[in-house]
N, C-alpha and C positions, 0 to 999 in steps of 0.2 A: 607473518602475522601483523596485525595492526597494533601500533603502539599507543594510539590515542583512542578516545571513545567518540562515537558518533550516535546521535539520537535522531530518529526520523518518525514523524507523524505520517500515517498512511490512511487515506480515506478512499472510498470508491463508491460508484453507483449512487450518486446523490440526486439524480434525475430532477433537475430544475429547482432543487431546494437550496436556493442561494442563501437564505437566512441561516441554515445550519452550518454551511461552510464559513460564513462570516463569523458566527459565534465560536466555532471551534478553532479557526485560525487565529482569532483574537486571543482566545483563552490560552492556547499553547505556544504562541509566537516566541516568547522568551524562554521556553522550556525545551525546545528541540532545535536541532541544527538545520534540518530541511523538512519541508512539508510536501507530500506527494499525493496526487489524486490519480487513481488508476482508471479514469475514464468514465464516460456516461454522466458527466455533470449536466449536459444539455444546456450549458451556458456559453456565451461568447468567450473565446479564449482570453481576450484582454481582461474580462471581469475576473476570471479564475487566477490569472497571472497577478493581477493587482492585489489579490488576497494573499499572495506569497506562495501559492501552490504551483508546483511543477506538475503538469498534467499531460496525459496522452488521450488519443481519440478512441472513444468507445463506439460500439455499433449503433448507438442512438445519438451520437454527436454529429451535428451538421456542419460545424465550423471546421473547414478544411485546413485551417492553420495548425490545428493540433497534429503532432506527429503520431504515427501508430505505435512507436516505441521511443523510449528515451533512455539514454545511459547517463547516469549521474555519478561522478566520483567526488567523494568528500573524505579528506584525510585518509587516503589510501583504501577506502571502502568503495567498491563499485556496485551500484544499484542498476538493475535492468527493470524498467517499468513498462508494462504493457497492460492493455485491457484484458486480453486473453481470448477474445472471440476469434482471432486469426491464428491462435495457437492451440486450439482444441482442448482448452482447460476443463471443459465439461467431462471429457472422457479420459484424459491422461496429462501428466506433467512432462512426459518425455520430450515433446517438441521444445518446451521451455528449458528443460535441462540441457539439451543440445545447444540451444542458442546461448544460454548462460555460460556453459563451458567454453564455447568458441570465443567469447569476449572476456573471459576471466571474471565474471560477475560473482560477488559474494552473496548478494541478496537479489531475489526476484520478487517484485511486487506485481500482483495482478488482481483483477476483479472479475466481472461478468457473471459469475454464478450466483451472486448475492448471498453466498454462504461463507462464513469465516472458515479459514483453514490455515494451518501452519505445520511445516515439516522441514527437516534438514535431510538433504540427500547429497551424498558425495561432498560434504562440506559447504553446500550452498543452502541458504535459508530461502524457502518458498513461502510467501505469505499473501493471503487474501484477507483483507480487513473485514470482509462482508460488506453489505450495503448499509450505508448510514441512514437511508430513507426507506428502502423497500426490502427488508431482510427476508430470507427464505431459510428453510431447514430447521434444524434442531434449536437454534437460538432466535427464532422469529419473535418469541415473546419479549425479548429484550428491547424491541422497537428500533433497532438499528445499532450497528457497531462500527468501530474504527480501531486502529492499533497504533501503538508506539513500540518501535524496535530500538533497543540500545545495543550497539555493537561494542563489545569489549575485546581486549586482546585475545582472550581464550574462550569467549562465549557470546552467544546471542541471547538477549533477554527480551521477551515479547509479552506485552500486556495489552489486553483488549479493554475498550471503554465503551460505555453507552453514549447515546446521543447527547445527554446532558453533561458529558465530560467526566462522569464518575467511573472509576476503575471497576473491573469485574474480577474480584479476587480469585475465583475459580478458573479464570481464563488467563493465568500467569504461567509462562513457560520459560524454561532455561535449557539451552542447547549448547553442547560443547562445539567449539570450532575446529577441533582436532580431527 
């Protein structure tokens, strides 16, 4: 188990909306340990990196510098970051589960569906922050979502936020890491 706490901001599918990325990374920069973008920013990789975001390549990203997946380790917490289009996330999390297990990931961050989702399977947190710009599904009326995950020694705490950075109290989740 992890002895320290790690907090991560997770954003996905911003589709050329540079202003929202600048706004949110500025707002949360001192409040989280890492900032992740799960692809489809449609911005040059250097712009996204300069905002402090670690990003992967989505199906709409033309910049070939983005990797298709990224493994990030912070204070003994291992994150696997993908967009999801190459991992069949629309139909199943099994390919991601197998990939996460093979590298010992604690958290899998993905996007692509534009719908927020969070679950724990076999001790691994799977999180889709939804699309910050073009949401779909049950929470479309929120106008876009992102998430902050706090990893504690015995639990994952997940909170979703609106585009303006306000938390969404009904989208607060706590999962045991046991």
